[in-house]
C-alpha positions as CSV (number, residue, x, y, z in Angstrom):
1,M,-9.9,-24.4,28.0
2,N,-7.5,-21.9,29.4
3,K,-9.5,-18.8,28.7
4,V,-6.6,-16.4,29.1
5,P,-3.4,-18.2,28.2
6,F,-1.2,-15.1,27.8
7,K,0.5,-12.5,29.9
8,G,3.7,-10.4,29.5
9,V,5.5,-9.8,26.2
10,I,3.9,-11.6,23.2
11,A,6.4,-11.5,20.3
12,Y,5.5,-11.2,16.6
13,P,7.9,-13.0,14.3
14,I,8.6,-11.7,10.9
15,T,7.8,-13.9,7.9
16,P,11.1,-14.1,5.9
17,F,11.2,-14.7,2.2
18,D,14.0,-15.9,0.0
19,K,15.4,-14.1,-3.1
20,D,12.6,-15.5,-5.2
21,E,10.0,-14.1,-2.7
22,K,9.1,-17.6,-1.4
23,V,8.5,-18.2,2.3
24,D,11.7,-19.3,3.9
25,I,10.5,-21.8,6.6
26,Y,14.0,-22.8,7.7
27,L,14.9,-19.1,8.5
28,F,11.5,-18.5,10.0
29,R,12.2,-21.3,12.5
30,K,15.6,-19.8,13.4
31,L,14.0,-16.5,14.0
32,L,11.3,-18.1,16.2
33,E,13.9,-19.8,18.3
34,R,15.6,-16.4,19.0
35,L,12.3,-15.1,20.3
36,V,11.7,-18.0,22.5
37,V,15.1,-18.3,24.1
38,S,15.4,-14.5,24.6
39,G,12.5,-14.6,27.0
40,S,9.3,-13.8,25.2
41,H,6.3,-14.9,27.1
42,G,4.3,-15.9,24.0
43,I,4.6,-16.1,20.2
44,A,2.1,-14.7,17.8
45,P,2.7,-15.5,14.1
46,L,0.7,-14.3,11.2
47,G,0.0,-10.7,12.3
48,S,1.0,-7.4,10.8
49,T,4.7,-8.2,11.2
50,G,4.2,-11.6,9.6
51,V,2.5,-9.9,6.6
52,L,-0.6,-12.2,6.9
53,P,-2.6,-10.6,4.0
54,Y,0.4,-11.3,1.6
55,L,0.4,-15.0,2.1
56,T,-1.4,-17.9,0.4
57,D,-3.5,-20.3,2.4
58,E,-0.8,-22.9,2.0
59,E,1.9,-20.5,3.3
60,K,-0.2,-19.6,6.3
61,E,-0.6,-23.3,7.1
62,A,3.1,-23.9,6.8
63,I,3.9,-21.0,9.1
64,T,1.3,-22.2,11.6
65,E,2.7,-25.7,11.7
66,A,6.3,-24.5,11.8
67,T,5.5,-22.3,14.8
68,I,3.8,-25.0,16.8
69,Q,6.6,-27.4,16.1
70,Q,9.4,-25.0,16.8
71,V,7.9,-23.5,20.0
72,A,7.1,-27.0,21.2
73,G,4.9,-25.8,24.1
74,R,7.7,-23.8,25.8
75,V,5.4,-20.7,25.6
76,P,1.8,-20.3,24.4
77,T,1.1,-19.6,20.8
78,L,-1.4,-17.1,19.3
79,V,-2.0,-17.6,15.6
80,G,-3.5,-14.9,13.4
81,V,-6.3,-16.4,11.3
82,S,-8.0,-13.3,9.9
83,N,-9.4,-13.3,6.4
84,L,-11.9,-11.3,4.3
85,T,-14.5,-14.0,4.5
86,T,-16.0,-15.8,7.5
87,E,-15.6,-19.1,5.7
88,K,-11.8,-18.7,5.2
89,T,-11.4,-17.4,8.8
90,I,-13.1,-20.5,10.1
91,H,-10.9,-22.7,7.9
92,H,-7.7,-21.1,9.3
93,A,-9.0,-21.1,12.9
94,K,-9.8,-24.8,12.7
95,F,-6.4,-25.5,11.1
96,A,-4.6,-23.6,13.9
97,E,-6.5,-25.4,16.6
98,N,-5.8,-28.8,15.1
99,A,-2.1,-27.9,14.7
100,G,-2.0,-27.2,18.5
101,A,-2.3,-23.4,18.8
102,D,-3.3,-22.1,22.3
103,A,-5.5,-19.4,20.9
104,V,-6.2,-17.5,17.7
105,M,-6.4,-13.8,16.9
106,I,-8.9,-12.3,14.6
107,I,-9.1,-8.8,13.2
108,P,-12.2,-7.9,11.1
109,M,-10.9,-7.5,7.5
110,S,-13.3,-6.2,4.8
111,Y,-13.4,-4.3,1.5
112,W,-16.8,-3.0,2.5
113,Q,-17.4,-1.2,5.7
114,L,-18.8,-3.8,8.1
115,T,-21.7,-3.0,10.5
116,D,-21.4,-4.0,14.2
117,D,-23.9,-6.7,13.7
118,E,-21.9,-8.2,10.8
119,I,-18.7,-8.1,12.9
120,V,-20.4,-9.9,15.9
121,A,-21.9,-12.5,13.5
122,H,-18.4,-13.0,12.0
123,Y,-16.7,-13.7,15.4
124,D,-19.7,-15.8,16.6
125,A,-19.5,-18.0,13.5
126,V,-15.8,-18.6,14.0
127,A,-16.2,-19.2,17.8
128,S,-18.8,-21.8,17.2
129,K,-16.4,-23.9,15.1
130,I,-13.4,-24.0,17.5
131,S,-12.9,-24.6,21.3
132,I,-9.7,-22.6,21.9
133,P,-9.8,-18.9,23.0
134,I,-10.1,-16.0,20.6
135,M,-8.4,-12.6,20.9
136,A,-10.4,-9.9,19.2
137,Y,-7.9,-7.5,17.6
138,N,-8.8,-3.8,17.0
139,N,-6.4,-2.0,14.7
140,P,-8.1,0.6,12.6
141,A,-4.9,1.8,11.0
142,T,-4.5,-1.6,9.2
143,S,-8.0,-2.9,9.0
144,G,-9.9,0.3,8.4
145,V,-12.4,-0.9,11.0
146,D,-12.4,0.7,14.5
147,M,-14.3,-1.5,16.9
148,S,-15.8,0.7,19.6
149,P,-15.6,-0.3,23.3
150,A,-19.4,-1.0,23.1
151,L,-18.8,-3.4,20.2
152,L,-15.9,-5.1,22.0
153,K,-18.2,-5.6,25.0
154,R,-20.7,-7.4,22.7
155,L,-17.9,-9.6,21.4
156,L,-17.0,-10.7,24.9
157,E,-20.5,-12.1,25.3
158,I,-19.4,-14.9,22.9
159,P,-18.1,-17.6,25.2
160,N,-14.6,-18.2,23.8
161,V,-13.9,-14.6,22.8
162,T,-11.9,-13.9,26.0
163,M,-9.2,-11.4,25.1
164,I,-9.0,-8.0,23.4
165,K,-6.0,-6.6,21.7
166,E,-6.3,-2.8,21.4
167,S,-4.1,-1.1,18.9
168,S,-6.0,2.2,18.3
169,G,-3.4,4.2,20.2
170,D,-6.1,5.6,22.5
171,I,-5.0,5.1,26.1
172,Q,-8.3,6.4,27.4
173,R,-10.0,3.4,25.6
174,M,-7.7,1.1,27.6
175,H,-8.8,2.7,30.9
176,Y,-12.4,2.4,29.8
177,L,-12.0,-1.3,29.0
178,R,-10.6,-1.9,32.5
179,K,-13.2,0.2,34.2
180,E,-16.2,-1.0,32.3
181,L,-15.3,-4.6,31.8
182,G,-13.5,-5.3,35.0
183,E,-10.4,-7.2,35.9
184,N,-11.8,-10.5,34.6
185,V,-11.4,-9.3,31.0
186,A,-7.9,-9.7,29.6
187,F,-6.8,-6.9,27.3
188,Y,-3.5,-6.4,25.5
189,N,-1.7,-3.5,24.1
190,G,-0.7,-3.5,20.5
191,S,0.5,0.1,20.3
192,N,4.2,0.1,20.8
193,P,4.5,3.8,21.9
194,L,1.9,3.2,24.6
195,A,3.7,0.2,26.2
196,L,4.2,1.7,29.6
197,A,0.9,3.6,29.7
198,A,-1.0,0.5,28.8
199,F,0.6,-1.6,31.5
200,V,-0.3,1.1,34.0
201,A,-3.9,1.0,32.6
202,G,-4.0,-2.7,33.5
203,A,-3.0,-4.5,30.2
204,N,-2.3,-8.1,30.7
205,G,0.4,-8.1,28.0
206,W,2.1,-6.3,25.2
207,C,1.9,-7.7,21.6
208,T,4.9,-6.4,19.8
209,A,7.6,-7.0,17.1
210,A,10.2,-5.3,19.2
211,P,11.6,-8.5,20.8
212,N,13.1,-9.3,17.4
213,L,15.5,-6.5,18.1
214,I,15.5,-5.6,21.9
215,P,14.0,-8.6,23.8
216,E,15.8,-7.9,27.1
217,L,14.5,-4.4,27.3
218,N,11.0,-5.4,26.5
219,V,10.9,-8.2,29.1
220,D,12.7,-6.0,31.7
221,L,10.0,-3.3,31.2
222,Y,7.3,-5.9,31.9
223,N,9.1,-7.2,35.0
224,A,9.6,-3.7,36.4
225,V,5.9,-3.0,36.1
226,Q,5.1,-6.4,37.7
227,N,7.4,-5.4,40.6
228,N,5.7,-2.0,40.9
229,D,9.1,-0.3,40.2
230,L,7.7,2.7,38.3
231,E,11.0,4.6,38.2
232,N,12.8,1.7,36.7
233,A,9.9,1.0,34.3
234,Q,10.0,4.6,33.1
235,N,13.8,4.5,32.5
236,L,13.5,1.3,30.6
237,F,10.6,2.7,28.5
238,Y,12.4,5.9,27.7
239,K,15.4,3.9,26.6
240,Q,13.4,2.1,23.9
241,I,10.8,4.6,22.9
242,D,12.6,5.9,19.9
243,L,12.9,2.4,18.5
244,L,9.3,1.7,19.2
245,K,8.2,4.8,17.4
246,F,10.5,4.1,14.5
247,I,9.4,0.5,13.7
248,V,5.8,1.6,13.7
249,A,6.4,4.7,11.5
250,K,8.4,2.8,8.9
251,G,6.3,-0.3,8.8
252,L,7.0,-3.4,11.0
253,P,8.1,-5.9,8.4
254,R,10.5,-3.4,6.8
255,A,11.9,-2.1,10.0
256,I,12.3,-5.5,11.7
257,K,14.1,-7.0,8.6
258,A,16.5,-4.0,8.5
259,G,17.1,-4.1,12.3
260,L,17.9,-7.8,12.2
261,H,20.5,-7.1,9.4
262,I,22.0,-4.4,11.5
263,L,22.3,-6.8,14.4
264,G,24.1,-9.3,12.2
265,E,21.1,-11.6,11.9
266,D,19.5,-12.8,8.6
267,G,16.0,-11.4,8.3
268,G,15.3,-12.7,4.8
269,Q,13.7,-10.7,2.1
270,L,10.4,-8.9,1.7
271,R,7.5,-9.8,-0.6
272,S,6.5,-7.2,-3.2
273,P,5.2,-4.6,-3.1
274,L,7.0,-4.1,0.2
275,K,10.6,-2.7,-0.3
276,P,13.5,-2.4,2.1
277,L,14.1,0.8,4.1
278,S,16.1,3.5,2.3
279,S,19.8,3.9,3.1
280,Q,18.9,7.0,5.1
281,E,16.2,5.2,7.1
282,S,18.6,2.3,7.7
283,S,21.2,4.7,9.0
284,E,18.7,6.2,11.3
285,L,17.7,2.8,12.6
286,K,21.4,1.9,13.1
287,E,21.9,5.0,15.2
288,I,18.9,4.3,17.4
289,L,20.1,0.7,18.0
290,S,23.6,1.8,18.7
291,T,22.3,4.2,21.3
292,I,20.1,1.5,22.9
293,T,22.7,-1.3,23.0
294,D,25.9,0.8,23.4
295,K,27.4,-1.0,20.4
296,V,28.7,0.5,17.1
297,Y,27.3,-1.3,14.1
298,Q,29.2,-1.4,10.9
299,S,27.7,-0.9,7.4
């Protein structure tokens, strides 16, 4: 088992729907291909951008299979398998492993507030049923659960929980993870506005939906950091920071779909209750993209 199969820019594909709000697998595969050929170092379907909670079990499985088939081993795949119950999380984790995923990502999802012991037992139960690595995903804004550094340290005692994705937006927490857990622990940034700061703090990679819109800038930022070219990294980060903030503020599925349309790509439809950006928000996004790419986009 490759305990840490990811580094660099790990791209989140959007899950596109047709006019009847059915998952459009054909379009999904086209959008996946864009991410792979544009230089992303990994692909992570069924996350926030992929509207995981809005999909049926069958749709999740179809997305998982399509991802593995389309990516075809060119870059590693990280499949989101989170669910409210441990039983269902195990089911999707086993399905992802059998389909050929390189690793799975799990965020604790619950209607009731979970205790630390419940969270540890949840991850431990899933880990005992699969042999591929697990990325523990902390995103209190979407899950309502904020896993403390102490809890994350406990999770890393589970043999195949080998990676942490930190999306709390707290850069000090990332420094703590590196200082307290050492360089042998792989942690990843999931907070777009902290992309540069997280790399400086020692993040192995950046999990982001931004490569759907600006893949070259995202990869160039990572490469600049790897080359210890801080001045170039800062310039690259400042060029994309307005977009990174926008897509988070407006909601990743909405913003990515709108951005693809502006770029002349089909991003499909959204599934209710999600609705498209307003005309004013779309105009703002168009202006941001025009500034970044030096192109003028028509309505």
